[in-house]
Structures are given as C-alpha cells and as structure tokens.
N, C-alpha and C positions, 0 to 999 in steps of 0.2 A: 089407889092407882084409877087411872081414866086410859079410855083410848083415845083415838087422834081428833075426835070431836068434841072431846071434856067431858063424854059421860062416864058415871062413877062405872067401873067395873072392880068384880073379884077380882084377888087374887087368884091364881091355879095352878097346882103342881103337875108338872107335865112329866117329871120322870128324879127320882133321886137315887143317888148310888152311896154304896158305901165300898171303904177300901182298906184292904188287908196287907198289912206291912210286914217283909217277913225281917226275922231275926236267924242268926244263926250263932250256936255259941256264943250267947246270948248280945251278939252284935247286931246292930241294924243293917240289912243290905238296903243301901240308897242306889238314886239314879234313878233312867227311865223305866229299867226294870224291877222285877223283887215286889212285884205286889198283883195284889188278884182285887178286881171290883166287880161288885155284883150290881145291876142297876134294878130297881124297883119301882113299879108303877104306883100312880095313887091309891090301890085297892089295899097296897103290901104283899103284892104277887112279885117274885123275880120273871123278870122279862128279857134279862140277859147277862152276858157273865164275860170279861176280859180280865186275860194277866199275862203277865211275864214272871214265869216264876223257874228257873233252871234246874234242873235236878243235881242235887249236893250231893255225889256218891263218897269221898273219902277225902280227906285230909292227903296233900302231895307233901307241903315240909312247914315247918314251923318257921316264921322270920322274925327278926327282932324289928319293933316298930320306933320309926324316926320322930322326934318330939317335933308337936304341933310347931311350931316354931321355926323352926327347919323348913317344914312344908310350906308356911307363911310365907317365907323367903321368896322360895320356888316362884309360890304366884306370885308374888309383887313382882318379879322377875320377867315372868311371863306378861304381864299386864302394864309394862311399864311403858311401851310407845301406845298404851290406847291414847287417842284425842278424845276428850270429853271429861266428864265428872262421874268415875265409879263409885259404885255404892254396893259393898259385900252385903247380901241380906241374909245368906244362911252358910256357915260354916261347920262340914259334917265328917266325923268320923265313920268308918263303916266298911264292909265289904261293899264294890263296885259292882251292879248288875245292869250291863246294856241294854238297849229298844231291841225288840221280837227282830229287827232289820238288820241286828250286828251281828258277825258270829263270833262267838265267844267261849271259850272252852273251859277257863277260870274263874270261880271268884276271887279275888284278892283285897287285900284290905288297902284302902285310899282315902284321902282328904278331899272333898268335897266342896267347891267352892261354888256358890251359883252367883253371879253379878249382876247389875245393871248400867249399861252406859249410857250416861244423857249427852247428848251432843248437839246443843239446840231445840230445835222443835224433836229431831229425832231420836229416839230410844229403843235400846234392843238388850235382851235377856240372856246372858250366856252363862256356860257352864265350864268350869276349869277342873281337870282329875289330878292331882298330885298323888303317884304309888306311896303307902306310907309303910310298906315292908322295904329293905335297906335290900333286899332280892326280891327281882319279879319275873312271872312264869309266861305273860301273856303282855300283849297290848291292850292298853285299860280303855281306850277310848275307838269308837268308828269313828267313821267319815263325817264330816259337819255335812249337815243338812239342814236347808233350811225353808220349812213348807210357809209360803206367804199368803198362799189361797189368793182366789180373785182380787184384783186390785180394780178400782175404779176409775177410769180413765179422768187423768188430771191436765187441766187447762195449763198453759205456759205460764211461771211466773213473770213479774217486768224485767228481771233483769237480761241481760245480752247472753 
C-alpha cells in the first residue's frame, strides 16, 4: 500500500466488527434487522455496539409455508417490468426483521430476494420480501428509503 506520492505505507486497521445473526426455533432471522454488531478497536477493546433485535415474546399462530417455487413466481411477477439486467444475489428463507426505523409487531416467515439491476452504467441493489406463510399478520416491508449520501456536482454530458 502506498500514499498519493507513492511512498510505501503499512496497512493500518482502524475498526473491525463482529456481527451476530439471530435464529428463532432454528430458523434464521433475515433482513436489515435481526443482528447485533460489536465494534472492536485495533487493541481488541470493544468500542461500540449496534443492534436491531426485537423481542420475541410468544408465537401467535402456526402457518403453512408456501413452496419456494410459488415465492419465486411471485418475485418474478414483481420484477417483470424492471428494465436492465437483473441478477439475484441471495434468496433466503427465514423470519423477516425490518430496520430500526420501521414499526414492526410480528416476525413472520418470508422468502427474501436480494438482487442487483444493471441498466447501462447505472446499477442498484434492492430487496423483495415475499410472505412465506399462507396467512400473514402484518406488513412485512416498511417504506422504501434510499440514502444516497452526498453527491458530487456533475457536469452535463454532451447530449441535448
């Protein structure tokens, strides 16, 4: 590794983290929630923690799980009008837990599809959640939010 002047530098660890994922009744909890992350500094000391870990109080009901093929067909219908090249990177079954910004009363079984759409030079990653139970008790997805962060000012391209 080198600096901008080409001078050799040694690599330096600034921060590391350990992520713990949840399981309920031997079934994984998936989504932006359902985890705890512990941050560790280079000396091995814990310097921070963040978690989205909703309390599991009791089972409300047992539901019959739909076959994966049925969930895959529902996913394909939902993304059928997407323009560009779509690549599914992950397809998981588990309880779905939303982020800390979403209100959620129930952890319900779901099939979670994470996919990337490449349209020319523009790519975006997205998620689609298909309820896995034949009966659902709450909305599985919160409102979509896209945090793009600060953007550099761009010069207009040569087109009209």
